[in-house]
C-alpha positions, 0 to 999 in steps of 0.5 A: 847556800853555804853554811857559816860557823863561827868557833866559839873558842877565842884567841888571846892576841898576845900570844901571837907573834910577828914572823917577818920576812928576814926571820930566818936570818941569823948571820952572814953566813961567813967562813973565818977567812971571810968568805961567803959560803953558798948556803949558810945562817939563812943566807944564800948569794949576794956573796961579794956583797957578804963578803964586804959585810963581812969586812965591816964587820970585822972593823966594828969588832976591832972599834976603827969603825965607831960612830961611822954609818954604812950605807947598803945601795941596790934594788928592791929585793935584792938582799939589803935589809938581810945583810944588814940583819945578818951584820946585827945577828953576828954581833951578838943576839942581843944588838938591837935591830930596828926596820922601818920604811918611807911609806910606815914613816909617813903613815904613821900620825907623828911629824916625821922628825919624831918618827926617824928620831924613835926610830934610832933610838930603838937602834941604839942599844945600852946595857945596865949592870944590876945585882938582884935576886934569882932563883936558880936550879935544876927541875925536877918536875912541872906540874900543872892543874889545868881547870875541869871545865871552861871558865873556871879558874885560871890554871894552877901548878907547882914547880919542883927546883934542886941544886946540890944541897936543897930541893924547894917546891914553889906554887905557879899562878897563871903568868909563870905558867905562861912563861915556862911554857913560852920557854918550853921549859921542862924536867932536866933544865937549869933555869934562873928566875929573877925574882923583880920581873918574873923573866925566865931564863934556861941555861941549858940541860943538867949533865945528868941528863945528858943521855936522855934521846930527846937532849942529844941535838947539836944545840943542847948545851949542857951544865952542872946543877947548881950548888948552895941556896936556891935563892941568891945575889947575882949581878946581871947585864941586861941590853935595852934600847933607848927607846925601851928606857923611854917607855919605862920613864913615861909610865907614871906607876913605875916598874912593881918589883914583885913576882905572883908566883 
């Protein structure tokens, strides 16, 4: 009889990322003349449909199709969703894209009208401009102190940031350590930390690290080390969906402005 062993290690379900069937799509895969490339941006085949979608995409960018809808018809598995997602990706990374199927609507414990309305509000994005306090600088060192034994206190650490005029060491808590790990922040990165939300944004690699062997890929963006103070007020633009605004407004506790380092 086979012996079954259960691992004592528990998994944090909040860290499991869902990978969809179209997660590789990055655009429509068209050239400057709106001709479909054979293999590009995760798209293969359906050259005529992709070219037609590119024409519609150009009309959207020119503001000639505002308030209108596009119907894509075809047999299952022919790339309708992939083309729709490619159009959204081509409009920008912050362009919202909501996907819902008929079976999903019927399986939800809510009315069909409410489910459709929620899906539509997930697909409508708005830009919110606000002035916030951020910490912006080049990462000198990230030091994480892991507990010696399992079940001990949570991890702590220190983050050293610098500008052209100053250098400061910040104490890190578990949430900030997790955020740094999720963004894969390392020494030489130029980052911005939103003090209100704790969100970390990688601005690029410092020009001083341009000769590092591990940072010479074509996707690497090199930026100057920030000058002035580390902490500054800056105008930022957030792109959120109407559904996200509904969720925020429905919370009784509101949004905390404190960041636990």
